[in-house]
C-alpha positions in Angstrom: 32.3 -12.0 29.9 32.0 -12.5 25.8 29.1 -10.6 24.3 26.6 -13.0 23.1 26.4 -11.1 20.0 29.7 -11.8 19.2 29.3 -15.3 17.9 26.5 -14.0 15.4 27.3 -13.9 11.9 24.9 -12.3 9.6 26.0 -13.8 6.1 25.8 -10.5 3.9 26.4 -7.9 6.3 29.3 -6.6 4.5 27.1 -5.6 1.7 25.0 -3.4 4.0 28.2 -1.9 5.4 29.7 -1.2 2.0 26.4 0.8 1.2 26.4 2.7 4.6 29.6 2.3 6.8 28.2 4.6 9.4 25.8 1.4 10.4 29.2 -0.4 11.7 28.6 1.5 15.0 25.4 -0.5 15.6 26.4 -3.7 14.3 25.6 -5.1 17.9 22.1 -4.2 17.4 21.9 -5.8 13.8 23.4 -9.1 15.3 21.0 -9.2 18.1 18.2 -8.7 15.8 19.5 -11.3 13.2 19.9 -13.8 16.4 16.4 -13.2 17.4 15.3 -14.1 13.8 17.4 -17.3 13.9 16.0 -18.4 17.1 12.3 -18.1 16.1 13.0 -20.2 12.8 14.9 -22.6 14.8 11.8 -22.7 17.2 9.4 -23.0 14.3 11.2 -26.0 13.1 11.6 -27.6 16.1 7.8 -27.0 17.4 5.7 -26.8 14.0 7.9 -28.7 11.5 8.7 -25.3 9.8 7.4 -22.0 9.0 5.7 -23.6 6.0 3.4 -25.8 8.0 3.3 -23.0 10.8 1.7 -20.5 8.3 -0.7 -22.7 7.0 -2.7 -22.9 10.5 -5.8 -21.7 8.8 -6.0 -25.2 7.7 -6.4 -26.1 11.4 -8.2 -23.2 13.0 -11.6 -21.7 12.9 -13.9 -24.4 10.8 -12.8 -27.2 8.5 -14.7 -29.8 6.4 -13.0 -32.9 6.7 -13.2 -35.6 3.9 -16.3 -37.2 5.5 -18.1 -34.0 5.7 -17.6 -33.7 9.5 -16.6 -30.5 10.5 -13.6 -29.7 13.0 -13.4 -26.2 14.9 -10.4 -25.1 16.9 -10.0 -21.8 18.8 -7.2 -20.5 20.9 -8.8 -19.0 24.1 -6.5 -19.3 26.8 -8.4 -17.2 29.6 -11.8 -19.0 28.9 -13.3 -21.3 31.2 -15.5 -23.0 28.7 -16.5 -22.7 24.9 -19.4 -23.6 22.9 -20.5 -23.5 19.3 -24.0 -22.3 18.6 -25.7 -21.2 15.1 -28.6 -21.9 12.8 -27.3 -25.7 12.7 -28.3 -26.2 16.2 -31.3 -23.8 16.7 -29.1 -21.5 18.5 -28.6 -23.9 21.4 -26.0 -22.4 23.7 -25.0 -25.7 25.3 -25.4 -28.3 22.3 -21.9 -28.4 21.1 -19.2 -27.9 23.7 -15.7 -27.6 22.8 -12.9 -29.7 24.6 -9.9 -28.1 26.2 -6.5 -29.2 24.7 -2.9 -27.7 25.5 -1.6 -24.4 25.1 -5.1 -22.7 25.6 -6.6 -24.4 22.7 -10.2 -25.6 22.3 -11.5 -28.0 19.8 -14.7 -29.9 18.7 -16.1 -32.1 15.9 -19.5 -31.7 14.6 -20.6 -35.0 12.6 -22.4 -34.7 9.2 -26.1 -34.9 9.0 -27.7 -38.2 8.5 -27.7 -37.7 4.7 -23.9 -37.3 4.8 -23.9 -33.6 4.3 -22.3 -31.2 6.4 -24.0 -30.1 9.5 -23.6 -26.6 8.9 -24.9 -25.2 5.6 -23.0 -22.9 3.5 -24.2 -19.3 4.2 -25.6 -19.7 7.7 -24.6 -18.0 10.7 -22.5 -19.3 13.5 -21.3 -17.9 17.0 -18.4 -19.0 19.6 -20.0 -18.7 23.2 -17.2 -18.1 25.6 -17.7 -18.4 29.5 -15.2 -16.6 31.3 -13.6 -17.3 34.8 -15.6 -14.4 36.1 -19.0 -16.0 35.2 -19.7 -14.0 32.1 -21.1 -15.4 28.9 -19.7 -13.7 25.8 -20.8 -14.3 22.1 -17.9 -13.9 19.7 -16.8 -14.5 16.0 -14.0 -16.8 15.5 -10.7 -14.9 14.6 -10.2 -16.9 11.8 -13.8 -16.7 10.4 -13.6 -16.5 6.6 -16.6 -14.4 6.0 -18.9 -12.0 8.0 -22.0 -10.1 7.0 -24.0 -7.5 8.5 -27.7 -7.1 8.1 -29.2 -3.7 7.1 -30.5 -2.6 10.5 -27.6 -4.1 12.6 -24.7 -2.7 14.0 -22.8 -6.0 14.6 -21.4 -8.2 12.1 -22.2 -12.1 11.9 -20.1 -14.9 11.2 -21.3 -16.7 8.2 -20.2 -20.2 7.2 -18.6 -19.9 3.9 -18.2 -23.4 1.9 -19.5 -22.8 -1.6 -20.5 -26.0 -3.5 -18.5 -24.6 -6.4 -15.7 -22.3 -5.2 -14.1 -20.2 -7.4 -10.9 -21.4 -9.3 -8.4 -19.0 -10.4 -7.5 -19.4 -14.2 -4.7 -16.9 -14.8 -1.0 -17.4 -13.6 0.4 -14.6 -11.5 2.1 -12.1 -13.6 5.9 -11.6 -13.3 7.0 -9.3 -10.6 7.6 -5.8 -12.7 10.8 -4.1 -12.7 9.2 -0.6 -12.7 6.4 -0.5 -10.3 3.6 1.9 -11.4 0.9 1.5 -8.5 -2.8 2.4 -8.7 -4.1 2.8 -5.1 -7.7 1.8 -5.0 -10.6 1.5 -2.8 -13.4 -0.9 -4.1 -16.3 0.9 -2.3 -15.6 4.4 -3.9 -14.8 3.2 -7.1 -18.0 4.3 -8.9 -19.7 7.7 -9.8 -22.9 6.4 -7.8 -23.8 7.4 -4.2 -23.3 3.9 -2.8 -21.0 1.3 -1.7 -19.6 -0.1 -5.3 -18.9 -3.7 -5.6 -16.1 -6.0 -6.6 -17.8 -6.9 -9.8 -18.0 -3.3 -10.7 -14.4 -2.7 -10.2 -13.6 -5.9 -12.3 -15.9 -4.7 -15.0 -15.4 -0.8 -15.1 -12.2 -0.1 -13.3 -9.4 -2.6 -14.2 -9.9 -1.7 -17.8 -9.1 1.8 -17.0 -6.0 0.8 -15.0 -4.6 -1.3 -17.7 -5.3 1.6 -20.1 -3.4 4.1 -17.9 -0.3 2.1 -17.9 -0.6 1.0 -14.3 1.0 -2.5 -13.7 0.2 -2.9 -9.9 -2.9 -2.3 -7.9 -2.8 -1.5 -4.4 -6.3 -2.6 -2.8 -7.3 -0.7 0.4 -10.0 -1.6 2.9 -10.1 -5.1 1.9 -10.0 -7.1 5.4 -13.1 -6.8 7.0 -13.9 -3.6 9.0 -17.0 -2.8 10.9 -16.8 0.9 10.5 -16.6 1.9 6.7 -15.4 5.4 7.6 -12.0 3.9 9.2 -11.0 3.6 5.5 -10.5 -0.2 6.1 -7.7 0.6 9.1 -9.5 -0.5 12.0 -9.7 -4.2 11.2 -12.3 -6.5 13.0 -11.9 -9.9 10.9 -8.6 -10.6 9.6 -9.2 -13.3 7.4 -12.4 -12.1 5.9 -12.6 -10.0 2.7 -15.0 -7.2 3.2 -18.6 -8.5 2.5 -20.0 -5.0 1.7 -18.3 -5.2 -1.6 -19.4 -8.7 -2.6 -18.6 -12.3 -1.9 -14.9 -13.9 -1.4 -15.4 -15.2 -4.9 -16.1 -11.8 -6.6 -12.7 -10.6 -5.2 -11.1 -13.8 -6.4 -12.5 -13.0 -9.9 -11.3 -9.5 -9.6 -7.6 -10.4 -8.9 -7.9 -13.3 -11.5 -9.0 -10.7 -14.3 -6.2 -8.3 -13.2 -3.6 -11.1 -13.6 -5.0 -11.6 -17.0 -4.1 -8.3 -17.8 -0.6 -8.4 -16.6 -1.3 -6.5 -13.3 -0.2 -7.5 -9.9 -2.3 -6.8 -6.8 -1.0 -5.7 -3.5 -3.0 -5.9 -0.1 -3.0 -3.0 2.3 -2.5 -5.2 5.0 -3.1 -3.8 8.6 -0.7 -5.8 11.2 0.1 -2.7 13.4 -3.1 -2.5 15.2 -6.6 -4.1 15.4 -10.3 -2.3 16.2 -11.2 -2.5 19.8 -14.5 -3.8 18.8 -15.2 -7.0 21.2 -18.4 -8.4 19.6 -17.4 -8.4 16.0 -13.8 -8.2 16.6 -10.8 -9.6 18.0 -10.6 -7.4 21.2 -11.2 -9.5 24.7 -12.0 -12.6 22.5 -11.4 -14.9 25.5 -12.7 -12.2 28.1 -9.2 -11.3 29.2 -7.8 -7.8 28.2 -4.9 -9.4 26.5 -5.0 -12.7 24.3 -4.0 -11.3 21.1 -2.9 -8.2 22.5 -0.5 -6.9 25.2 -2.5 -5.6 28.2 -3.1 -2.0 28.4 -1.3 0.6 28.6 1.3 -1.2 26.1 -1.7 -3.1 24.2 -3.5 0.1 23.5 -2.8 3.0 20.8 -3.8 6.3 22.3 -3.9 8.1 19.0 -5.9 5.5 17.2 -8.0 4.2 19.8 -7.3 0.6 19.0 -5.5 -2.6 20.2 -1.8 -3.5 19.7 -0.9 -7.1 19.0 1.7 -9.1 21.3 4.1 -9.9 18.5 6.3 -12.0 21.0 3.2 -14.3 21.6 3.5 -17.7 19.7 -0.3 -18.0 18.9 -0.4 -14.4 17.9 2.6 -14.8 15.5 0.6 -17.9 13.9 -2.5 -16.0 13.6 -0.6 -13.1 11.9 1.7 -15.1 9.7 -1.0 -17.4 8.7 -3.1 -14.3 7.6 -0.2 -13.4 5.3 -0.3 -16.8 3.7 -4.0 -16.8 3.6 -4.2 -13.7 1.2 -1.4 -15.1 -0.8 -2.7 -18.7 -1.1 -6.6 -18.1 -1.2 -6.9 -15.0 -3.1 -3.7 -15.0 -4.9 -2.5 -11.7 -4.0 0.8 -10.8 -5.1 2.1 -8.9 -1.9 1.3 -6.6 0.7 1.5 -2.9 1.7 2.2 -3.0 5.5 0.4 -0.2 7.0 1.9 1.7 10.2 5.0 0.2 10.2 6.5 3.1 12.2 4.1 2.5 14.8 5.2 -1.0 15.1 8.9 -0.5 15.0 9.1 1.9 18.2 7.4 1.8 21.4 6.4 5.5 21.0 4.7 4.6 18.0 6.1 7.7 16.5 3.7 9.8 18.6 5.1 13.1 19.1 8.4 12.0 17.9 10.1 14.0 14.9 12.7 11.8 13.2 15.6 13.9 12.6 17.8 11.2 11.0 20.2 10.9 13.7 21.2 7.2 13.6 20.5 6.8 17.3 16.9 7.1 16.9 16.8 3.7 15.1 18.4 1.8 17.6 18.3 1.2 21.5 15.5 0.9 24.0 12.9 2.9 22.0 12.8 0.1 19.3 10.2 -2.6 19.8 12.4 -5.6 18.7 9.3 -7.9 19.2 7.6 -6.3 16.3 10.8 -5.6 14.4 11.6 -9.2 14.3 8.1 -10.1 13.5 8.3 -7.8 10.3 11.9 -9.6 9.5 10.3 -13.1 9.9 7.2 -12.0 7.8 9.6 -10.8 5.0 11.7 -13.8 5.2 8.8 -16.1 4.9 7.0 -14.5 2.4 10.1 -14.0 -0.3 11.3 -17.6 0.7 7.7 -19.0 -0.2 7.1 -16.5 -3.1 10.2 -15.2 -4.6 8.3 -12.6 -6.8 6.2 -11.5 -3.7 6.2 -7.7 -3.2 6.2 -5.8 0.3 6.2 -2.2 0.9 6.4 -0.4 4.2 4.6 2.7 5.2 7.5 4.1 7.3 7.8 7.5 8.0 11.0 7.3 10.3 13.5 6.2 7.8 14.7 3.2 9.6 18.2 2.0 8.0 18.2 -1.2 6.0 14.2 -1.4 6.3 14.3 -2.3 2.4 17.5 -4.2 2.5 17.5 -8.2 2.5 17.3 -10.1 5.9 20.6 -11.7 4.8 22.3 -8.7 5.2 20.7 -7.8 8.5 17.9 -5.7 7.2 13.9 -5.9 7.5 13.5 -7.4 3.9 10.9 -5.0 2.4 11.0 -4.4 -1.3 10.1 -0.9 -1.0 9.3 2.1 1.4 6.8 4.9 0.6 8.5 8.1 0.0 6.1 10.2 2.5 8.0 13.3 2.7 7.3 14.2 -1.2 3.4 14.6 -0.9 3.7 16.6 2.1 6.5 18.9 0.5 3.9 19.6 -2.5 1.1 20.5 0.1 3.5 22.7 1.8 4.6 24.5 -1.5 1.2 24.9 -2.8 -0.1 26.4 0.8 2.7 28.6 1.7 4.6 29.9 -1.5 3.7 32.0 -4.6 5.0 30.4 -7.9 8.0 33.0 -8.2 9.1 31.7 -4.9 9.1 28.0 -5.5 12.5 26.7 -4.4 14.1 24.4 -7.1 16.7 23.2 -4.9 14.4 22.3 -2.1 12.0 20.5 -4.4 15.1 18.5 -5.8 16.5 17.7 -2.4 13.0 16.4 -1.3 12.6 14.4 -4.4 16.1 12.5 -4.1 16.5 12.4 -0.2 16.5 8.8 0.3 18.5 6.0 1.4 21.3 4.8 -1.4 20.3 1.0 -2.1 16.6 1.2 -0.5 14.0 1.4 -3.0 11.2 3.9 -2.7 7.5 4.3 -4.0 7.6 8.0 -5.1 3.9 9.8 -5.2 2.7 13.4 -5.4 -0.3 12.6 -3.4 -2.2 9.4 -2.0 -5.3 8.6 -0.3 -4.0 10.7 2.9 -3.9 13.8 1.1 -7.6 13.1 -0.4 -9.1 13.1 2.9 -11.7 15.4 4.3 -10.1 18.2 6.1 -7.2 18.2 3.5 -7.7 18.8 -0.4 -6.3 16.9 -3.3 -3.6 18.6 -5.5 -5.9 19.4 -8.2 -8.2 20.9 -5.6 -5.2 23.2 -4.2 -4.6 24.3 -7.3 -8.1 25.2 -8.8 -10.4 24.9 -6.2 -13.9 26.1 -6.9 -13.1 26.8 -10.4 -13.3 23.1 -10.9 -16.9 23.1 -10.8 -17.4 25.8 -13.2 -14.5 26.3 -15.8 -13.3 22.8 -16.6 -14.9 23.0 -20.2 -12.4 22.7 -22.9 -15.0 24.4 -25.1 -14.5 27.8 -23.2 -10.9 29.5 -23.0 -9.1 28.5 -19.9 -9.1 30.9 -17.0 -5.8 31.6 -15.6 -6.5 29.6 -12.5 -7.3 26.5 -14.6 -4.4 27.1 -16.7 -2.1 27.2 -13.8 -3.7 24.4 -12.0 -3.3 22.1 -15.3 0.0 22.8 -16.2 1.6 22.4 -12.6 -0.7 19.1 -11.8 1.2 17.4 -14.7 4.6 18.8 -14.1 4.4 18.1 -10.4 3.4 14.3 -11.2 6.1 14.0 -13.8 8.8 15.3 -11.7 7.8 13.0 -8.9 7.7 10.0 -11.2 11.0 10.6 -12.8 13.2 12.0 -10.1 11.3 10.6 -6.6 11.7 6.9 -6.3 12.1 3.4 -7.9 8.4 2.7 -8.0 5.2 5.3 -8.6 1.8 5.6 -7.0 -1.5 7.2 -7.8 -4.4 7.4 -5.5 -7.8 6.3 -7.8 -9.1 9.3 -9.5 -6.4 11.7 -8.8 -4.8 10.9 -12.2 -7.7 13.0 -13.8 -7.4 15.6 -11.1 -10.7 14.2 -9.1 -12.4 17.4 -8.2 -13.3 16.7 -4.7 -12.0 15.4 -1.4 -13.0 12.0 0.1 -15.3 11.5 2.9 -17.1 8.5 4.0 -20.8 8.3 5.0 -20.7 9.2 9.0 -22.7 11.1 11.5 -20.8 14.4 10.9 -22.1 14.3 7.3 -25.6 12.5 7.7 -24.4 9.3 6.4 -23.8 11.1 2.7 -22.2 9.1 0.2 -21.6 12.4 -2.0 -17.8 12.3 -1.6 -17.4 8.8 -1.1 -17.3 8.0 -4.6 -15.0 8.5 -7.9 -16.5 10.5 -10.7 -15.0 8.6 -13.7 -18.1 10.1 -15.6 -16.2 13.2 -15.7 -13.2 11.6 -17.5 -15.8 10.3 -20.3 -17.0 13.7 -21.1 -15.3 14.7 -24.3 -15.8 18.4 -23.5 -14.3 18.4 -20.0 -10.6 19.0 -19.3 -10.3 15.9 -16.7 -10.2 13.9 -20.0 -6.8 15.7 -20.8 -5.1 15.2 -17.4 -6.1 11.4 -17.8 -4.3 11.4 -21.3 -1.3 12.9 -19.7 -1.1 10.4 -16.8 -1.7 7.6 -19.2 1.3 8.5 -21.7 3.5 9.3 -18.7 3.2 5.9 -17.7 3.5 4.4 -21.3 6.6 6.5 -21.6 8.1 5.1 -18.5 7.1 1.6 -19.9 9.0 2.2 -22.9 12.3 3.7 -21.4 12.2 2.3 -17.9 13.5 5.1 -15.7 12.0 3.6 -12.5 14.1 0.4 -12.8 17.2 2.7 -13.4 19.7 4.0 -10.8 19.1 7.6 -9.3 18.8 10.3 -11.7 21.9 12.6 -12.3 20.5 16.2 -11.7 22.6 18.7 -13.8 20.4 22.2 -13.0 18.5 23.5 -10.5 18.2 27.1 -11.5 16.3 29.3 -9.0 16.2 32.4 -11.2 14.9 30.5 -14.2 12.8 28.2 -12.3 14.3 25.3 -14.5 15.4 21.6 -13.2 17.2 19.4 -15.6 18.1 15.7 -14.9 18.6 12.5 -16.8 17.8 9.0 -15.9 18.1 5.8 -18.0 19.5 7.8 -20.8 16.2 9.9 -20.9 16.4 13.8 -20.4 14.0 15.6 -18.1 13.4 19.3 -18.6 11.1 21.4 -16.4 10.5 24.9 -16.6 8.4 26.0 -13.5 8.6 29.8 -14.3 4.9 31.1 -14.5 5.8 33.4 -17.3 9.1 33.1 -18.9 9.8 31.0 -21.9 13.5 30.1 -23.0 14.4 30.1 -26.7 17.6 28.7 -26.8 18.5 27.1 -23.1 21.5 25.2 -22.9 21.1 21.8 -21.0 23.7 19.2 -20.2 23.4 15.5 -21.1 25.6 12.4 -20.8 25.3 10.4 -23.8 25.8 12.2 -27.1 23.6 11.9 -30.3 20.4 13.1 -31.5 17.4 13.5 -29.2 13.6 13.9 -29.8 10.7 14.7 -27.7 8.9 11.6 -26.3 6.4 13.4 -23.6 5.5 17.1 -23.6 3.1 18.5 -21.0 2.3 21.2 -23.2 0.5 19.1 -26.0 -2.8 20.3 -26.7 -4.5 17.0 -26.0 -3.1 17.4 -22.3 -4.5 20.9 -21.9 -1.2 22.6 -22.9 -0.6 25.3 -25.6 1.2 23.3 -28.4 4.3 25.4 -28.5 6.5 22.7 -29.1 7.3 21.2 -32.6 7.6 17.4 -32.3 9.7 17.0 -35.5 12.5 19.0 -34.2 15.7 17.0 -33.7 18.4 18.0 -31.0 22.0 17.3 -31.5 24.3 17.4 -28.8 27.5 19.3 -28.9 31.0 18.1 -27.3 30.6 21.1 -24.7 30.5 19.7 -21.2 28.1 21.5 -18.7 27.0 21.1 -15.3 28.8 17.7 -14.8 27.5 16.3 -18.1 30.0 15.3 -20.9 27.6 16.9 -23.7 25.2 19.6 -24.1 22.4 20.9 -26.3 20.2 24.0 -27.1 16.4 23.5 -26.5 13.3 25.6 -26.3 11.3 25.4 -23.2 7.7 27.2 -22.8 7.1 28.3 -19.4 5.3 25.6 -17.2 6.3 23.1 -19.5 8.2 19.8 -18.9 9.4 17.8 -21.3 11.2 14.2 -21.9 13.5 13.5 -24.5 15.2 10.5 -25.7 18.4 9.6 -27.4 17.5 8.3 -30.9 21.0 6.5 -31.2 20.4 4.5 -28.3 18.5 1.0 -28.1 16.5 1.2 -25.1 15.7 -2.6 -24.6 13.9 -3.3 -21.3 
């Protein structure tokens, strides 16, 4: 009997095989996945008039104001016995406004306008869905499609607040073009102020955006925007998927933040959490209609043991409607430019990555352990986003290394633009924890930085929010620890600890930036060596905000060395902006000398030289380089304004000789002081990016 996959043709599968012929073994898996995707697209066409229509379901669900000011309410609650709407508008009468049951477990209700013609429910007033279950319970719920939820100070539970402002915010600025070199500033609005409180969208717009622009980042990845009842969950336990968190301000203030970022040429990504949901019932999705399934699989499949949260049923039509419309909502309503998908590893496998080490053996990425429902959901999400918004950017948080994750859907891939290079920060922490400076393994560092799937773009980072959390330490803190509190003044002579910490902090960032990927990410505050970890107010710390803030005031003090680290980060980004190494093919590493502790590589016709040796400087060190000509220093971590020792003369011109070295056609002699990184560019090449 013929295999059904035999008739499936993936349009550009040959491109994928050219890059990685080993994948031919798993051709049937790729064909089956692609076939499942095509079937979903066909069904969407048949049942909903296509995905464009389907993904705009936020225009039909929740609450909609019609032209005559009547209000249309629609919910999906398949297990409910009856639904009612209550709120300020009807004096909280539990039975005055019943929904009518329609097909496929949906319920609808029309509330006519007031006698004066205005809507029956006023802007900024409270609502609740009353769900009557088959077991006779009466449950009070927030609409899953609620666009705004707030919490009163003394309350634990969030309230659904009707958001329909008389003058909604109108975006002024067009979206910037998709950057060729992605330099991402990962940020959290609530901690983006030195004050011990939850900071606002407006504070971010006024005080943080200009810093991000000055630093040379062209993309912001905003965390903890989708509403989450528990602040200390860092935004990863979502309760209301369509609501921008009200703890930082109003939806319009977030729209303004994005609009102002766009005016600066900065794109904004949303940290989207579709991998799981909070198990809260009163202000979350869990048990919305009284059943233990609805949006989720029934336990055990619908429960994540490690995260204590609920898992979506991606094969459900209405769940697909909800999640795909959710992506569309953030793109359309708020004008985000794309998404960083959280927890992709958990989605891709039935084992969720729990207790599983990924060795890189291809059999780990195919077969029964793969959850094809969610894999196809991700393919569908990427296909729809990139079709409707060609400049949309999607980034996957995947630790497993799934092949073709970042290849186009037409090739049989999952369609992401980038994946996070999650092994790199772990490597830096491991080195700092376990090795003396003399024991640093240059080959191992290089291997970790270049070990990525060819043709699949990576976002490299030395540290992200994960490394800043309480229980771990930032790189700056690993390097300098308590001396950061006492010895960061530039008026006093640097102690050995501060000297080492400042030099290595810059070098680790630059080598990650230059060698580790096709994009670069930094977490808010880490660019200037933020002195402390991150810990949100919770019972364990007496609800303190002391560690839930970023002390930008430290950068603004002329006499503190944080300013020097900030200046280096800024100039590193600006140098990349000029020469475009992130957008260039991977680097050629010409030297990784264990004894000298030297690493040399070139990328985008720019030469990078690192001397990690703690005490040895090299006077006439021969380095290989491909393009002949005259080279000059364009970035130097040893400059005094970066907290260095100013040992290099930037007027020096380095001339290549036709003497091949380490696989390069030419070479030249350079001086490289200990614990210094330099970037040289060829004066005879026209760098046009």
